[in-house]
Each structure stands twice: as C-alpha cells, then as structure tokens.
C-alpha positions as CSV (number, residue, x, y, z in Angstrom):
1,M,131.3,68.4,168.6
2,K,133.9,67.8,171.0
3,Q,136.2,70.0,169.9
4,L,133.6,72.5,169.3
5,R,132.7,72.1,173.1
6,N,136.3,72.7,174.1
7,L,136.6,75.8,172.0
8,S,133.8,77.4,173.4
9,S,134.8,76.5,177.2
10,A,138.3,78.1,176.3
11,L,136.6,81.4,174.8
12,F,134.3,82.0,177.8
13,S,136.3,80.5,180.4
14,F,139.4,83.0,179.9
15,P,138.2,86.7,179.7
16,Q,141.9,87.9,179.7
17,M,142.3,86.4,176.3
18,W,139.9,89.0,175.0
19,L,142.3,92.3,175.7
20,P,141.5,95.8,174.0
21,F,143.5,96.5,171.1
22,R,145.2,99.5,170.3
23,C,145.9,100.7,167.1
24,S,149.6,102.3,166.6
25,R,150.9,104.4,163.8
26,V,153.7,102.4,161.9
27,R,156.7,104.4,160.9
28,L,158.3,103.1,157.8
29,C,161.9,103.0,157.2
30,C,163.7,104.0,153.9
31,N,164.0,100.4,152.9
32,S,160.1,100.2,153.3
33,N,159.8,103.3,151.0
34,E,162.1,101.8,148.5
35,R,160.2,98.5,148.4
36,R,156.9,100.2,147.9
37,Q,158.1,102.3,145.0
38,T,159.4,99.5,143.2
39,L,156.2,97.7,143.6
40,K,154.4,100.6,141.8
41,T,156.7,100.9,139.0
42,K,156.1,97.0,138.5
43,M,152.5,97.5,138.7
44,S,152.4,100.0,136.3
45,S,154.2,98.3,133.6
46,G,152.4,95.0,134.1
47,P,149.3,94.0,132.6
48,S,146.1,96.4,132.8
49,F,142.5,95.5,133.4
50,H,141.9,95.7,129.6
51,D,144.5,92.6,129.0
52,F,142.1,90.5,130.7
53,I,139.0,91.3,128.7
54,R,139.5,90.3,125.0
55,G,137.6,92.2,122.2
56,V,137.0,95.2,124.5
57,T,137.9,98.5,122.7
58,S,138.6,101.8,124.4
59,E,135.5,103.4,122.4
60,K,132.3,103.9,124.2
61,K,129.8,101.8,122.9
62,S,125.7,102.6,122.8
63,A,123.4,101.0,125.0
64,A,122.0,99.3,121.7
65,D,125.2,98.0,120.3
66,S,126.0,96.4,123.7
67,E,122.6,95.0,124.3
68,Y,122.6,93.2,121.1
69,Q,126.2,92.3,120.8
70,H,126.7,88.4,120.5
71,Q,130.2,87.3,120.2
72,Y,129.0,83.6,119.9
73,L,127.3,84.4,116.6
74,P,129.8,86.1,113.7
75,D,128.2,88.8,112.0
76,D,128.7,87.3,108.6
77,L,126.2,84.7,109.8
78,E,123.4,87.2,110.7
79,M,123.6,88.4,106.8
80,G,120.5,88.0,104.8
81,N,122.1,86.6,101.8
82,S,119.5,88.2,99.6
83,R,116.5,86.2,101.3
84,K,112.9,87.7,100.9
85,V,111.1,89.1,103.1
86,Y,107.3,89.7,102.9
87,F,105.6,91.9,105.9
88,E,102.1,92.1,106.8
89,T,101.2,94.8,109.0
90,Y,98.1,94.9,111.6
91,G,96.5,97.5,113.8
92,C,97.7,101.4,114.3
93,Q,99.8,103.6,112.5
94,M,102.6,102.7,115.0
95,N,102.9,99.2,113.6
96,V,103.2,100.7,110.1
97,N,106.2,102.7,111.4
98,D,107.8,99.7,113.2
99,T,107.4,98.1,109.9
100,E,109.5,100.5,108.4
101,I,112.1,100.1,111.3
102,A,112.3,96.3,111.1
103,W,112.8,96.4,107.5
104,S,115.6,99.3,107.5
105,I,117.3,96.7,110.1
106,L,116.9,93.9,107.8
107,H,117.7,95.6,104.8
108,D,121.0,96.6,106.0
109,K,121.8,92.8,106.6
110,G,121.5,92.1,103.0
111,Y,117.5,91.1,103.2
112,Q,115.5,91.7,100.0
113,R,111.9,92.8,100.2
114,T,109.0,91.2,98.2
115,T,105.1,92.1,97.7
116,Q,104.6,88.5,96.6
117,L,103.9,86.0,99.3
118,N,104.9,83.0,97.2
119,E,108.3,84.3,96.9
120,A,109.0,84.9,100.4
121,D,111.5,83.1,102.3
122,V,110.6,84.8,105.5
123,V,107.2,86.0,106.6
124,L,106.8,88.6,109.1
125,L,103.5,89.7,111.1
126,V,103.6,92.9,112.6
127,T,100.7,92.4,115.3
128,C,98.1,94.2,117.3
129,S,97.1,93.1,120.8
130,I,94.7,96.1,121.7
131,R,91.6,93.7,121.3
132,E,90.6,90.2,121.2
133,K,89.3,90.2,117.6
134,A,92.6,91.7,116.4
135,E,94.5,88.6,118.0
136,Q,92.0,86.0,116.5
137,T,92.9,87.5,113.2
138,I,96.4,86.7,113.5
139,W,95.9,83.2,114.7
140,N,93.6,82.5,111.7
141,R,96.2,84.1,109.4
142,L,99.1,81.7,111.4
143,Q,97.0,78.7,110.1
144,Q,96.9,79.7,106.7
145,L,100.8,80.4,106.5
146,T,101.7,77.2,108.4
147,A,99.5,75.3,105.5
148,M,101.3,77.0,102.9
149,K,104.8,76.5,104.8
150,K,104.3,72.7,104.5
151,K,103.3,73.0,100.9
152,R,106.7,74.7,99.9
153,L,108.9,72.5,97.8
154,K,111.6,70.7,99.5
155,S,114.0,72.1,97.1
156,R,113.5,75.4,98.1
157,T,114.4,77.3,101.1
158,P,112.0,76.5,103.9
159,M,109.6,79.1,104.9
160,K,110.1,81.2,108.3
161,I,107.5,82.7,110.0
162,G,107.9,85.4,112.5
163,I,105.4,87.4,115.0
164,L,106.6,90.9,115.9
165,G,104.9,93.7,118.1
166,C,102.7,93.5,120.7
167,M,100.9,90.3,120.4
168,A,104.2,88.9,120.5
169,E,105.1,90.5,123.8
170,R,101.6,89.5,125.4
171,L,101.3,86.1,124.3
172,K,105.0,84.8,123.9
173,T,104.2,81.3,125.4
174,E,101.2,80.5,123.6
175,L,102.8,81.4,120.3
176,L,106.0,79.4,120.8
177,E,104.2,76.1,122.1
178,R,100.6,76.1,120.1
179,E,101.3,73.7,117.2
180,K,104.8,75.3,116.6
181,L,103.1,77.9,114.2
182,V,105.8,80.5,114.8
183,D,109.9,80.3,114.1
184,V,110.5,83.9,115.5
185,L,109.1,86.3,118.0
186,A,110.4,89.7,118.7
187,G,108.9,92.2,120.9
188,P,108.4,96.0,120.2
189,D,112.0,96.7,121.6
190,A,114.0,93.9,120.1
191,Y,113.7,94.9,116.4
192,R,117.7,95.4,116.1
193,D,117.8,91.4,117.0
194,L,116.0,90.3,114.1
195,P,119.2,89.3,111.9
196,R,120.5,87.2,115.1
197,L,116.6,85.6,115.5
198,L,116.3,84.7,112.0
199,T,119.7,83.3,111.5
200,V,118.7,81.1,114.7
201,A,115.9,79.9,113.1
202,E,117.4,79.0,110.0
203,G,119.1,76.3,112.1
204,G,115.8,74.8,112.9
205,Q,115.4,76.3,116.3
206,Q,112.5,78.7,117.4
207,A,114.2,82.0,118.6
208,S,112.6,85.0,120.6
209,N,113.8,88.2,122.2
210,L,110.7,89.9,124.1
211,L,112.7,91.9,126.7
212,L,111.2,95.7,127.1
213,S,113.5,98.3,127.4
214,L,113.6,101.7,129.3
215,E,115.8,103.3,126.7
216,E,115.0,102.0,123.0
217,T,113.6,104.3,120.5
218,Y,115.5,103.5,117.6
219,A,116.7,107.2,117.2
220,D,119.7,106.2,115.0
221,V,117.5,103.9,112.8
222,M,116.2,105.6,109.6
223,P,113.2,104.2,108.4
224,V,112.5,102.9,105.0
225,H,109.4,104.5,104.5
226,R,107.1,103.2,102.1
227,S,103.9,105.2,101.4
228,P,101.5,103.8,99.1
229,Q,101.0,107.3,97.7
230,G,104.3,108.5,97.9
231,H,103.4,111.8,99.4
232,S,103.0,111.0,103.4
233,A,105.2,109.5,106.2
234,F,104.9,108.5,109.7
235,V,107.4,109.5,112.1
236,S,107.7,107.9,115.5
237,I,108.9,110.6,118.1
238,M,108.0,108.4,121.4
239,R,107.3,104.9,122.6
240,G,105.7,103.3,125.4
241,C,102.9,104.9,127.9
242,D,102.7,105.7,131.7
243,N,99.2,106.4,131.9
244,M,98.1,103.0,133.0
245,C,94.1,103.1,131.9
246,S,92.7,100.5,133.3
247,Y,91.6,98.8,130.2
248,C,94.7,99.4,128.3
249,I,97.2,96.5,127.4
250,V,99.7,99.1,125.6
251,P,102.0,99.7,128.9
252,F,102.7,95.9,129.2
253,T,103.1,95.3,125.5
254,R,105.2,98.7,124.6
255,G,106.9,99.3,128.1
256,R,107.4,102.9,129.7
257,E,107.5,106.0,127.8
258,R,110.9,107.5,126.3
259,S,111.2,109.9,123.8
260,R,113.4,110.4,120.8
261,P,115.9,113.3,121.1
262,V,114.5,116.2,119.2
263,S,117.8,116.4,116.9
264,S,117.0,112.7,115.7
265,V,113.3,113.5,114.8
266,L,114.3,116.6,112.9
267,Q,116.9,115.0,111.0
268,E,114.3,112.4,109.9
269,V,111.8,115.1,108.8
270,R,114.5,117.0,107.1
271,M,115.0,113.8,105.2
272,L,111.4,113.5,104.1
273,S,111.1,117.0,103.2
274,D,114.0,116.6,100.9
275,Q,112.3,113.4,99.3
276,A,109.4,115.9,98.6
277,M,107.1,114.4,101.1
278,K,104.1,116.7,101.8
279,E,102.7,115.3,104.8
280,V,104.3,114.2,108.3
281,T,102.4,112.4,111.1
282,L,103.8,112.3,114.6
283,L,103.5,109.0,116.0
284,G,103.4,107.8,119.7
285,Q,100.9,106.1,122.1
286,N,100.5,109.3,124.3
287,V,102.3,111.3,121.5
288,N,101.5,114.8,123.1
289,S,103.3,113.6,126.6
290,Y,106.8,113.9,124.5
291,R,109.5,114.9,126.8
292,D,113.3,114.9,125.3
293,T,115.8,115.0,128.3
294,S,118.6,113.7,126.4
295,E,120.3,117.0,127.0
296,E,121.7,118.2,130.2
297,Q,120.5,121.9,129.6
298,F,117.0,120.8,129.2
299,C,116.8,119.0,132.5
300,G,115.3,121.9,134.6
301,A,113.0,121.6,137.7
302,I,109.8,122.9,135.6
303,P,107.2,120.4,136.0
304,T,105.4,119.2,132.8
305,K,102.0,121.3,132.2
306,L,98.7,119.3,131.9
307,S,95.2,120.7,130.7
308,R,93.1,122.5,133.4
309,G,91.2,119.9,135.6
310,F,93.3,116.6,134.4
311,K,95.5,114.7,136.5
312,T,97.8,111.4,136.2
313,V,98.3,108.4,138.1
314,Y,102.2,109.1,138.1
315,R,104.3,111.8,139.6
316,A,104.5,115.2,137.7
317,K,107.4,115.0,135.4
318,Q,110.1,117.8,135.5
319,G,112.4,119.3,132.7
320,G,112.9,118.3,129.0
321,L,111.8,119.5,125.7
322,R,108.0,119.3,125.4
323,F,105.8,118.6,122.9
324,S,105.2,122.1,122.0
325,D,109.0,122.5,121.6
326,L,109.1,119.7,119.3
327,L,106.1,120.8,117.1
328,D,107.5,124.3,116.9
329,R,110.5,123.4,115.2
330,I,109.3,120.4,113.0
331,S,106.8,122.9,111.5
332,Q,109.6,125.2,110.7
333,V,111.5,122.7,108.4
334,D,109.1,122.8,105.5
335,P,106.2,125.4,105.5
336,D,104.6,123.6,102.6
337,M,104.7,120.2,104.3
338,R,101.7,119.2,106.5
339,I,102.2,118.0,110.3
340,R,99.8,115.8,112.2
341,F,100.4,113.9,115.1
342,T,98.5,110.8,116.7
343,S,97.5,109.5,119.4
344,P,97.3,112.2,122.0
345,H,95.7,112.0,125.2
346,P,93.4,115.1,126.4
347,K,95.5,115.7,129.6
348,D,98.6,116.9,127.5
349,F,96.7,119.9,125.6
350,P,98.2,123.0,127.8
351,D,97.5,126.2,126.2
352,E,100.7,126.5,124.6
353,V,100.4,123.6,122.2
354,L,97.1,125.1,121.2
355,H,98.2,128.4,120.5
356,L,100.9,126.9,118.2
357,I,98.6,124.7,116.3
358,A,96.4,127.9,115.7
359,E,99.4,130.0,114.7
360,R,101.2,127.5,112.1
361,G,99.7,127.2,108.8
362,N,101.1,123.8,108.3
363,I,100.1,122.2,111.6
364,C,96.7,120.5,110.7
365,K,93.8,121.9,112.7
366,Q,92.6,118.5,113.6
367,I,92.8,117.2,117.2
368,H,92.3,113.6,118.0
369,L,90.5,113.9,121.4
370,P,89.9,110.6,122.8
371,A,87.0,110.7,125.3
372,Q,86.3,106.9,125.5
373,S,83.2,107.7,127.8
374,G,80.7,110.6,128.5
375,S,80.2,109.1,132.2
376,T,82.3,110.3,135.0
377,Q,81.7,107.1,136.9
378,V,83.1,105.1,134.1
379,L,86.1,107.5,133.2
380,N,87.0,107.0,137.2
381,A,86.8,103.2,136.7
382,M,89.0,103.6,133.4
383,R,91.5,105.6,135.3
384,R,91.3,108.3,132.6
385,G,92.5,111.4,135.2
386,Y,89.4,113.4,134.2
387,T,85.7,114.0,134.5
388,R,83.1,114.7,132.1
389,E,82.9,118.5,133.0
390,A,86.8,118.8,132.5
391,Y,86.8,116.8,129.2
392,L,84.1,119.3,127.9
393,E,85.6,122.7,129.5
394,L,89.0,121.1,127.3
395,V,86.6,121.2,124.2
396,R,85.5,124.7,124.8
397,N,88.8,125.7,125.3
398,I,90.1,124.3,122.1
399,R,87.5,125.7,120.2
400,S,87.9,129.0,121.7
401,I,91.7,129.3,120.5
402,I,91.3,127.1,117.1
403,P,87.8,128.1,116.0
404,E,88.1,125.9,112.6
405,V,89.1,123.0,114.6
406,S,87.8,119.5,113.6
407,L,87.9,116.9,116.5
408,S,87.7,113.4,116.3
409,S,87.3,110.7,119.2
410,D,87.6,107.1,120.6
411,F,84.7,105.7,122.5
412,I,84.1,101.9,124.4
413,S,80.9,100.7,124.9
414,G,80.3,98.3,127.7
415,F,83.1,98.8,129.9
416,C,83.2,97.5,133.6
417,G,80.3,98.4,135.5
418,E,78.5,100.7,132.7
419,T,75.0,101.4,133.4
420,E,72.4,102.4,130.9
421,E,72.7,105.7,132.6
422,D,76.3,106.0,131.9
423,H,75.6,104.9,128.2
424,Q,73.2,107.7,127.9
425,Q,75.8,110.0,128.9
426,T,78.3,109.0,126.3
427,L,75.4,109.6,123.7
428,S,74.9,113.2,125.1
429,L,78.4,114.1,125.0
430,I,78.8,112.8,121.8
431,R,75.7,115.0,120.5
432,E,77.3,118.0,122.6
433,V,80.8,118.0,121.3
434,G,80.0,117.1,117.4
435,Y,83.0,115.1,115.9
436,N,83.8,114.7,112.3
437,I,85.5,111.1,112.5
438,G,85.2,108.5,115.3
439,F,86.7,105.2,116.3
440,L,83.9,103.1,118.5
441,F,84.4,99.7,119.9
442,A,82.8,97.1,122.2
443,Y,84.9,96.4,125.3
444,S,87.4,93.6,125.3
445,M,88.7,92.6,128.5
446,R,93.0,92.0,128.4
447,K,94.8,90.0,130.8
448,K,97.8,91.9,132.8
449,T,95.6,95.3,132.9
450,H,94.1,96.9,135.9
451,A,90.7,95.9,135.0
452,F,91.7,92.3,134.4
453,H,92.9,92.2,138.4
454,S,90.6,94.5,139.9
455,L,87.3,94.9,138.1
456,Q,84.3,92.6,137.0
457,D,83.7,92.3,133.2
458,D,79.8,92.3,134.0
459,V,78.1,94.0,130.8
460,P,76.9,90.9,128.9
461,V,78.1,90.8,125.1
462,A,74.7,91.2,123.6
463,V,74.2,94.8,125.7
464,K,77.6,95.9,124.7
465,Q,77.0,95.4,121.0
466,H,73.6,97.1,121.4
467,R,75.0,100.0,123.2
468,L,77.7,100.3,120.4
469,E,75.3,100.2,117.6
470,E,73.5,103.1,119.4
471,C,76.8,105.1,119.9
472,I,77.3,104.6,116.2
473,S,73.8,105.8,115.2
474,V,74.4,109.0,117.1
475,F,77.8,109.4,115.7
476,R,76.9,109.3,112.2
477,Q,74.2,111.6,112.8
478,E,76.3,114.4,114.3
479,A,79.1,113.6,111.9
480,A,76.5,114.2,108.9
481,R,75.6,117.6,110.7
482,V,79.0,118.7,111.3
483,N,80.0,117.8,107.5
484,A,77.2,119.5,106.1
485,A,78.5,122.9,107.6
486,L,81.1,122.4,105.2
487,V,79.1,122.6,102.1
488,G,80.0,125.7,100.1
489,S,83.5,126.2,101.5
490,T,86.5,126.0,99.8
491,Q,89.1,123.3,101.2
492,L,92.5,122.9,100.8
493,V,93.1,119.2,99.8
494,L,96.1,117.0,99.5
495,V,95.4,114.6,96.8
496,E,96.0,111.0,97.8
497,G,95.3,109.4,94.4
498,E,92.4,107.4,92.7
499,S,89.2,107.0,94.3
500,K,88.4,103.3,95.4
501,R,85.2,103.5,93.4
502,S,86.4,105.2,90.1
503,A,89.1,105.6,88.1
504,K,87.3,108.9,86.9
505,E,87.7,110.4,90.7
506,L,90.5,111.4,92.7
507,C,90.5,111.4,96.6
508,G,92.4,113.6,99.1
509,R,92.1,115.0,102.6
510,T,91.6,118.3,104.0
511,D,93.2,120.0,106.7
512,G,90.6,118.6,109.0
513,N,91.5,115.0,107.7
514,M,88.0,114.8,106.1
515,R,88.2,112.5,102.9
516,V,86.8,114.8,99.7
517,I,86.1,113.0,96.3
518,F,86.1,115.2,93.4
519,P,86.5,114.3,89.4
520,R,89.7,113.8,87.8
521,E,90.1,116.9,85.4
522,D,92.6,119.6,84.5
523,V,92.5,122.4,86.5
524,A,94.0,126.0,86.6
525,V,97.7,126.0,87.5
526,R,96.8,129.1,89.6
527,S,93.8,130.9,90.5
528,A,92.7,133.5,87.5
529,E,95.0,131.7,85.1
530,S,94.0,130.1,81.9
531,D,96.7,127.5,81.9
532,T,95.7,124.3,83.1
533,A,97.6,120.9,84.5
534,A,96.5,117.6,85.5
535,V,96.1,117.0,89.0
536,S,98.4,113.9,90.5
537,A,98.8,112.2,94.2
538,G,100.7,114.6,96.1
539,D,99.3,118.0,94.6
540,Y,97.5,120.5,96.8
541,V,94.4,121.6,95.3
542,L,91.7,123.7,96.3
543,V,88.3,122.0,96.3
544,K,84.9,123.8,96.6
545,I,82.7,121.5,98.7
546,L,79.3,120.4,96.9
547,S,77.8,117.9,99.1
548,S,78.7,115.9,102.6
549,S,77.7,112.5,104.3
550,S,78.7,111.5,107.6
551,Q,81.8,109.9,106.3
552,S,83.1,112.2,103.4
553,L,82.7,115.1,101.2
554,R,82.3,115.6,97.4
555,G,83.3,118.8,95.7
556,Q,84.7,120.3,92.6
557,A,88.5,121.0,92.1
558,L,89.2,124.5,91.2
559,C,92.9,125.1,91.0
560,H,96.5,124.0,91.8
561,S,97.8,125.5,95.1
562,S,100.1,125.1,98.0
563,L,99.8,125.5,101.8
564,G,101.2,129.3,101.5
565,S,99.0,130.5,99.1
566,S,95.9,128.5,99.8
567,F,94.4,131.5,101.9
568,M,95.3,134.3,99.6
569,Q,93.7,132.1,96.4
570,A,90.6,131.4,98.2
571,Q,89.9,135.2,98.6
572,H,90.1,135.4,94.7
573,L,88.1,132.3,93.7
574,P,84.5,132.4,91.6
575,R,81.6,131.3,93.7
576,Y,80.3,128.0,92.6
577,R,76.6,126.5,92.9
578,C,75.9,122.8,93.2
579,D,73.3,122.5,90.5
580,E,72.6,118.8,91.0
581,H,72.3,115.9,93.9
582,L,75.6,114.0,94.2
583,A,75.2,110.5,95.8
584,T,76.8,110.1,98.7
585,E,79.1,106.8,99.9
586,P,77.8,104.6,102.8
587,T,79.1,105.5,106.5
588,V,81.5,103.0,108.6
589,I,82.8,104.6,111.6
590,A,83.1,101.5,113.9
591,T,86.0,99.7,113.3
C-alpha cells in the first residue's frame, strides 16, 4: 500500500511528467527495407494456419457435416453392424416422414429394419407432444418395452430404447431420469446424430441430442418411403412454425420455420414418380408458408402475400420462392400423380394459390382450413391472426375460385376463457361452412406455450367434454348433408387396397379426400369397351356414388381411368341407379 501511495503521489505531484506526445513519421533506410523484405520471404515459406489445424481440408463442409462431426468417435464405431431397428410412429404425417428420414440415415450406416418387435435390437418411438393424451400413450408404451427389455436373454444383444421427435424435445429431463426407461433421445433436428447416439448407448450410457436448428431441413437425405399400399408418399417441404398460436407447442418442439430448396423437393418428387407413386402429400407444420431463399436471385424485396383480412405476429417476410411457385413446379413433374398438402394455415392462401389449385388437374380440390374456433374473442386469445368474419370471407373466396372444393378443419373445445356463447358461435360456424372431414379435440394446456404463461385454463374438464361432444354431433350432421350431395355423381377414386371390413370390397379416396367403398370386381379397361381387368391398389377407377354417410361414400366401380382422361370418360358413362339400400359405416370424427 505504501508503494501504491508513493506512485499515486508521484503521478499527481509532477504534472510535467505528462507532456503531450507528438507522432512523427519514421523514415526507413535501405537496410530496414531489406530486413522487412527478408522477413516477408521467411513468413511466406513458413508454416501456414492450416498446418496448426490437423484434419482440416480445403474443401468447404456443409453445416450439417460440421455439426455432427465427432473426431473422438471413429466412423467405424458408428456402424450398425446389421443390428435390427424397429420403429413405432405416433401422431401426424410429419412424424411418418421423420421415421423415413431417420431410417434412411440408419440404413446408410448398416442397420437393418424389422417389423417384428421381438427381433429388435433397437426400438425407436417417433413421438407426438401436441396433447397430453398422446404423451400418456408413450409413457404407457415405455413401461411395456422396459418390461420386455428386462426379459431379454442375457446371451442376446441388450435392447436399446429411443425416443425421437417432439416428446423428446419437450420432456428431455423427465425421459432421461424417470425410472431410466430411455437409452437414446433425439429431437426433430438431430436425426443425423442417431448413429453416434446409438453407439454411445451401446456402451451403457444414456445419450441425447436435443438441439434445435435454424437451418436443418434434411434436404440431402432421401427418405426411404414405406407406403403400406405402395402408391402414396409424404414429402416434407418445410419444418418448424413461426405463428406462435397461444395453445400450440410446435414452435418449441420443432423450432423456427425453414424451407427445403425447390431443387431438393423436385428431386424427391421425380424419384417418387419414377417409382410409380400415384399420390404425393406435401408436409409442413405451416406448409403453405413455404419460402425458399436458398438462391440469391429469389431474395427480392417483395413481401409475402397473405389472405385478405389476416395478419401475423411476426414481421412480413420478403423474397424467396413461395408455395405457389413450388406447387406449380411439382404439378408439372407427373400429370398422372395427385398432389395434396397439409397442414396449412388459413392466412397463407392468397389468390394465386387458389387459382393454381383450380387450374391444375392433378392438384386435389381439397383444402384443410383449420378454424380452431368460431368466436372472434377466442380466436384473439388463441393469437390466430384473424376474425370469424375474415375466415368466412376466405371460405367464400375459395368456393368462388374452386367451386367443387372439399373443406376440412380443426376445432378446439374449451380453450381458456371460452364461454357458452363462444361455443355456440363455433357450432354456427360449422353449420355455415359445411366440412367433409374434421379433427376435433378438447383443449389440453401445454407447458412453454403463451397460454401456459399468460392465460388460465378455466373451463372445467366436464364442460370441455360436453362441448366437444356437441361439436362432434353438429359436425356429423353437416358432413352427412355435404356428402349426400355427392350421391349420383361419378368420382375418380385412387384405390388404396382392401376394405378393412371385407375382403370382397375395395377402398379408395376421391379427389376431395373422401373414403369410397365399392365391390371388388373386374371392370372395363376403358369406358365403352368390353375388355375388363381386375382393380388393384394404385389404380385410378371411376366410381358411381350410390350412398353416403358422414364419414364415407359407397358406390360401384365403372371402369379404369387416369387423371388426364377421367373428365372425358365421365361425359360418356351410362347412368346408374341405386335400387337397394346400402348399409353405412359408423362415424368417428374426433381424434
């Protein structure tokens, strides 16, 4: 301290020590120039930056490669060595596609896939976290699998259990700690890391990767499609969601929106066309907000167009190829392959999308239009970005552009603050619109959501259930009325296979996604021809609709057809009459 005081005293006692400093230009002599040149020569011939970093090549690596590059784990240890993997998939179509992506990655590492659980060395559950009931199903299944794991013979390879997808992302701590039921956890953006995670688990450790990505789209991973009927496939075009609806957990389990490049999507669709697929469904959490900005020439200043009267909680996005651009290009790949898409948001249906659907014969005239509620007050609490009036105006606009359109929807009963009047407005919206298909649920609060932090789940469970039952009842009545209008018409049906109830009947779907059941019998190869042929899964046939219910249609197959020729054939078909009553099947609308 004494020395410090002396220093301080010296600094402040002698101001003459603090003289202004003037910079002067230094003149270099010849010798200085020579020395500097010699130093440059030595530096240029010496070791470079790359000499200090071992294993780094001059080639540019992709973000995906660098993210999952683990120098401490040799590639040969990540090989599957023919271990058998068994998948169980729960929830939405996105999870079906995720299963195909995960399997493609494991297949490349030497794993084998089995459909027999008792043969599996690895059991992977692709999970859904959208509602509490879905999660409880997984917990129950884990108890069963753990009991099976303990009974495995010691001489065999120990079974490993993994949780993939949304539930892994949402309940990571509980899954790893609760009774040690899980060996591997992988979030929706970590499937590339599965080989390493499984290798770590083989060593007896729990392994997890739950990082969400702002870039991961698996654009370079070609899914191994396993359609039960062999004629349809799902193609993921974007991942994540930016809408931040107050009830929804998806932005927290799937991350922010990012879209696959158009070129990558087209490559997959062409591959499916070459495999004789007859139907492709484009997938995304908000599929019609697709926006490819991977190429600089597409990144202009034009803002994304929304449906009239709709808004977002985020700033308007600019530039990129939009959903209409992608839909236009995909529809041209194979005129005889149906194109569907799910799940859209009502805000992303500008007129150019609707006109494209109306013009292209292979884009299905069926639109999923999730309303969630018929009350503007509840819609505002849900942060949906539209009013009841704006939604109904969109419905009228869709039907004016696509007169033959079929509409489906989602509804939530008993959301926070919903009154009986709000519920009645939902019932009236269902009656006014008239949907063919619906998915109706009682509200289930999810942690991390805006509702969890800001709203109160104040509608009693009994009231939620009662309102749900009323919505289902009204939905069935209106669906039965809408479907009855199809009786007497001729529909182009893509055959899916044998009916679940009888081997003597076949089942397929119309352009409007309605299920049609008809007798299994040989039909004309073409209209007005005497030659006949059997009907198989993947065939297009024209079916005369003879009866209907709220859930399905019944009819008689007339002849084989195709997307291109179905309209012309329908003009020359003989008229059929239904002379007997056909039984209808029971209706299940709620999930």
